[in-house]
N, C-alpha and C positions, 0 to 999 in steps of 0.2 A: 470706920467704913467697913462693912463687911463685903469683900469683893465677891464672894460666892453668890450674893443676892443679884448681882448684874447679869444679864443675859448678854454675853459678848458675841454678838454677830458683827462681822466687819461693816456691814451695811448700817449699823446703828451709829457709827461714827460720822456719817455724813461727810462734810467738808471740814476736816479739822482746821482751825485757825493757827497758823504758825507765827510765834512771836518770840522776841528776845526775852530771856528770863529776868532782865532787870528792868523790865517795864514798871512804872509806878502803880499802874491799875490793875495788876495781876489779881488782887483779891476780888476786885469788882467783876472782873471777867470770869473768874472761876466760880463766882456765886451767881452768875447770870444776871447781875445788876446791870452790866454794860454788855452789849451785843447778846440780848437774851435769846436770840435765834440760834445761837451756836449749840451744836450737839457735843462737840469735842473741841479740845484746845491742846496745843503742844507749846510748853514753855522750853526755850532753848538756852543751853549753856555751851553750845558749840560754835558753828560758823557765825551765828549772829551776835556773838560776844567776842570781844578782843581778849587776848591772852592776859592782858593786865587787869581786866575786870572780872575774871572768872571767880576769884575768891569773894568779892563783894556781891557777885550775882547769886552764888550758892546761899550766902548769908541772907540776902534778900528774899530768895525764895522760901527759905526757912522760916523767916519772920512772917511772911505773908500766909503761909500755910496754917499758921495759927488761927487765922481768920476764915479759913475755908469751912464752909458749912457742909455737912454730910449730904450727898446727893446721889440719887440713883438715875438721874435724868442727864447729868453733865459728865462727860468723859475727860479726865485730866491725865495728861502725860507730860513727863519731862524728858528733854533730850539730853542725855548725859554726854558730856564731852568726851570722855574716855572711861575705862574701868575704874580708875582712880577717883574721878568725880562721882561715878556711880556708888563707890563705897562711902563716900562723904554724904551723899544724898539719902542713902539707906539709913544713916546714923541720925538723921534729922528726927526730932520727937514726933512730928505730925506727918511723916512720910505716908502713913497709911491713908491719908486723905486723897492721895492721887491713885490712879488706877494702873499705872505702870510706866514704862520707859521706852523711849526710842534709842536705838543702839547704832550710832553713826559709824561709817566706814567699817562695816562689819565683815570680817573675813575670819578664816580659820585661825589666823594668828592671835586674835583677841577672843576667840570663841570660849575658851575655858575662863579667861579672866573675868568675862561677864557672867557666865552661867554658874560658875562656882559660887557667886555671890546670891544668884537668884533661885537656885534650887531650894525647895522647902518653903518658898514664900508663895502668895497668891497673886504676885504682880504679873500683868501681861506685859509682853514686849513686842516691839515692831523693829527688828533689825533692818538697817538700810543698806541696799546694795549700790554702792557708788564708788568702788575702787577699781583699779585696772584688772583685778581678778574676775570682774564681772563679764570681761570679754573672753574669759577662758571657760570653755564649756566643761572641761574636766574639773576645775576648781569649783565651779557651781554645783556640780553633781556631788562633789565630796562635801560641800557645805550643806547640801540638802540631806545627805545621809546623816550628818551630825544632828541637824535639827529634827529629824524624824526619831530621834531616841525618846523612849517612853518617858523619861523625866524632864525632857526638854520640850517637846512638841505642845503639851497643854499650855505652856507659857506663851507660845507664838500666835499673836492675834492676826498678824499679816506681815508681809514683807514689803518694805517701801523701796521704790525705785528712785534713786537720786539723779534725775535727769540733768540738772546743771553740773553737778560734779562730773558726771560721765562725759557730758560735752566738754567741759574744761580740760579733761584728760586728752581730748581729740583737738583741742585748740580751736573749738568752734563755739558759736553761740546761735541759738534759734533765731532765724531772721524774722523780722516783723511780718505779720499777716501769713505766717506758715505754721502749721501744726508740727508738733514733734515728730509726728510719723513721716514728715517730708525731709527728715534729717537721718543720719546713720543710726541715731538712737531708736528709730522704729524697728530696725532689724533686731537691736539688742533686746528690746521689749518682747518682740515675738520669741526670741530664744529663751528668755527667762520664763515666759508663760508656759512654753512647752516643757521646761525642766522642772518647774515647781507646781503648776496647777493640777496635773494629774495626780500629785501625792497629797492633795488636799490643802495646800497653802494658797491663801489669797494674796494678791499683789496690789498695792495702791498705785495710783496714777501720779506722775511727776507734776510738779507746780507749773503754772502758766504765769510768766513774770510780767506780762504786758497788761496793765490796768485799763487801758483805753480802747480795747479791742474785743468787745463781748462776742462779735460774730465769729472770730476764729476760735475763741474759747469754747463756744458751743459746738463748733465743728470737732474740736479735738476731744471734748467729752464724749461725743458720739462714737469717735473712734476708740477711746479709752474702753467704753462699754463693749464695742465690738470685739476687742482684744480680751475681754473678760477681766478687766481691771476693776477693782472695788475701791471707791472712794478717791477724791483728789484734794490734796492739801491746799488750803487758800492761803495766800499771803496778804491778803487785804479782806476786810469784812464785806466789802461790796461784791466780792466774788462768790460768797457762801450762797445767796439766793439763786444765782445762775446755775452753779454746780448742782445744787440739790434739786432744783426744778427740773433739770435734765435726767434725774434718776427716776421720776415718775414713770410708770409703765404704761405704754401704749395699750389702749383698751383691747385691741384684737389679740395682742401678745398675752394679756393677762387672761382672756377668755380661753385661749388655746392652752395656757399653763394649767388652768384649773381643770380643763378636760383631761389633759394628759395625767394629771394627778388623781383623776377618778379611777377607783379600782374596777368599776364596772366598764370603763371605756375598752373599745376593741384594740388590738395590738396596733393597728394601722387604721387611720381614718383621714378624711379630708375635712379641713375647716378653714374658713377665710381664704379659700384657694391655695392652701399650703398643705403639704402632706405632714401629718402628725403621727410619729412613730414612738410608742411609749418606751421601748427598749433603748432608743438612741437620743430621745429628747427629754429624758426625765431630769437629769442634772440642770439643763437649761430651764425647764418648768419650775423646779425648785427655787432656782435664782430669781426668776420673775416674781414668784409669790413672795419671797423674802423682800425683794425690792418694794413690791406693792404694799406690804405691811408697814414699811418705813415711810414711803413717799406717795403712796396713792396711785391712783390711775389717771393717765393724761388722756381725756376724751376729746380734746379740742384740737390736737394737732392735725392741721389740714394737709392735703397732698402738697400744696404749694409750699407750706413750711417745710415739709419733708425734702422737697426739691432743692430749697434754699440751704439746707444743711448737708447736702450730698456733694460729693465730688464727681 
């Protein structure tokens, strides 16, 4: 696979399906034969795999990759358990058939152990922020500075927020029928957004672990978007359509974004009873257009539906 041929916008990943790397059907999933709606997938060798099964999991992934067909439509990632497992994965004969790696428990202490192996490759990475250092503003600023290095930044597709790991550190779990933003993690997400987003890093939204509550899932996705998060990992295929449907752009927002991107637009204008200012809304407009290109325009959302999704 020629990784340079792929346009890596974080929005293209949609709702990546997260799954254990020892599943028997990895090849079928990677080739789009099973769950053809998937835009991207993450095969895990970390928390989803017990320590005793790691060796067999890596061998299994290596065997399955022999049957991966080249694809410019499906995005495939492996969640490496640690830098040592990343080294073993990089040695697999068909590793070029994946697009990159998720780097769990990412901190300064493992920074060089990961990136010393990745420099000079075309692999993209998604470091995961899910350790106690995430609660330390200075630690996150130092980590940001490392990621901004010229030979590191091009590898970073987005940063993932490990919501469940962060809540585990606090000894809590998301209550049923509550969004993540109704827990202390909501404040953590705000902090991470302000530390990383102004410097060009995208952040993904934490998983939603309840499979029987699509109403709360939709509310949480709306808040994910309001916080500027890009993409929400799915833990079950049934979540994928719900997540990606929510990424369709509202018609009025899309029309405003197009007007804000028009070089002939005035500096400030009124549209859909909102002030549109080119100087301050340009990044938002670009984001809306990128989303529209991936997920289309949602013309059917009524005011009643908006109210039902609001707090």
